[in-house]
C-alpha positions as CSV (number, residue, x, y, z in Angstrom):
1,M,0.0,0.0,0.0
2,A,1.3,3.4,-0.9
3,H,2.1,5.7,2.0
4,K,1.4,9.4,2.3
5,L,4.4,11.6,1.6
6,E,3.0,15.0,2.4
7,T,-0.2,17.0,2.9
8,A,-0.7,20.2,0.9
9,H,-3.5,22.7,0.4
10,I,-4.8,24.2,-2.8
11,S,-6.5,27.6,-2.5
12,F,-9.0,29.2,-4.9
13,G,-9.9,32.5,-3.5
14,L,-11.8,31.8,-0.2
15,V,-11.9,28.0,-0.8
16,T,-9.1,25.8,0.4
17,I,-8.9,22.1,-0.5
18,P,-6.6,19.8,1.4
19,V,-4.6,17.4,-0.8
20,G,-2.6,14.3,0.2
21,I,0.5,13.4,-1.9
22,Y,1.2,9.7,-2.2
23,S,4.0,7.8,-3.8
24,A,3.3,6.4,-7.3
25,I,5.1,3.1,-6.8
26,E,5.8,0.7,-3.9
27,E,9.2,-0.9,-3.6
28,Q,9.0,-4.7,-3.4
29,D,11.6,-7.4,-3.2
30,L,10.2,-10.0,-5.5
31,H,12.1,-13.1,-6.8
32,F,10.9,-15.6,-9.3
33,N,11.8,-19.3,-9.4
34,Q,11.5,-21.9,-12.2
35,L,9.0,-24.6,-11.3
36,H,8.2,-28.0,-12.8
37,G,4.6,-27.6,-14.1
38,P,3.2,-31.1,-13.2
39,C,4.4,-31.4,-9.6
40,G,5.3,-27.7,-8.7
41,S,8.8,-28.5,-7.5
42,R,11.6,-26.0,-7.8
43,I,14.1,-26.5,-10.6
44,K,17.8,-26.4,-9.8
45,Q,20.5,-25.4,-12.2
46,R,23.6,-27.6,-11.8
47,R,27.0,-26.2,-12.8
48,F,29.0,-29.3,-13.8
49,C,32.5,-29.6,-15.4
50,P,32.6,-32.7,-17.8
51,V,36.4,-32.6,-17.9
52,C,36.9,-32.7,-14.1
53,N,33.7,-34.8,-13.6
54,R,32.5,-32.7,-10.7
55,D,30.2,-29.8,-9.7
56,V,31.7,-26.3,-10.0
57,E,31.1,-23.6,-7.3
58,Y,30.3,-20.0,-8.3
59,D,33.7,-18.6,-7.1
60,E,35.4,-20.9,-9.6
61,L,33.6,-19.5,-12.6
62,V,35.2,-17.1,-15.1
63,K,33.9,-15.5,-18.2
64,G,35.2,-16.1,-21.7
65,Y,34.3,-15.9,-25.4
66,E,34.9,-18.0,-28.4
67,V,37.4,-16.6,-30.9
68,A,37.4,-19.6,-33.2
69,K,35.6,-23.0,-33.1
70,D,36.4,-24.7,-29.8
71,Q,38.9,-22.0,-28.7
């Protein structure tokens, strides 16, 4: 729910109208997960090295690009 930021007044001659100013958006911390449709279980992404034949941790990952086929 948006919260009130400030209260102001608009005056037209002898008539004064109170106005509340509200934020247009509400900050939310929303995360999405991939789910398996039929059973609703969460899908996990496995990082696996086929050369070393083991799972790889995030801190072992580096970025690279291909300059030629298989290089």
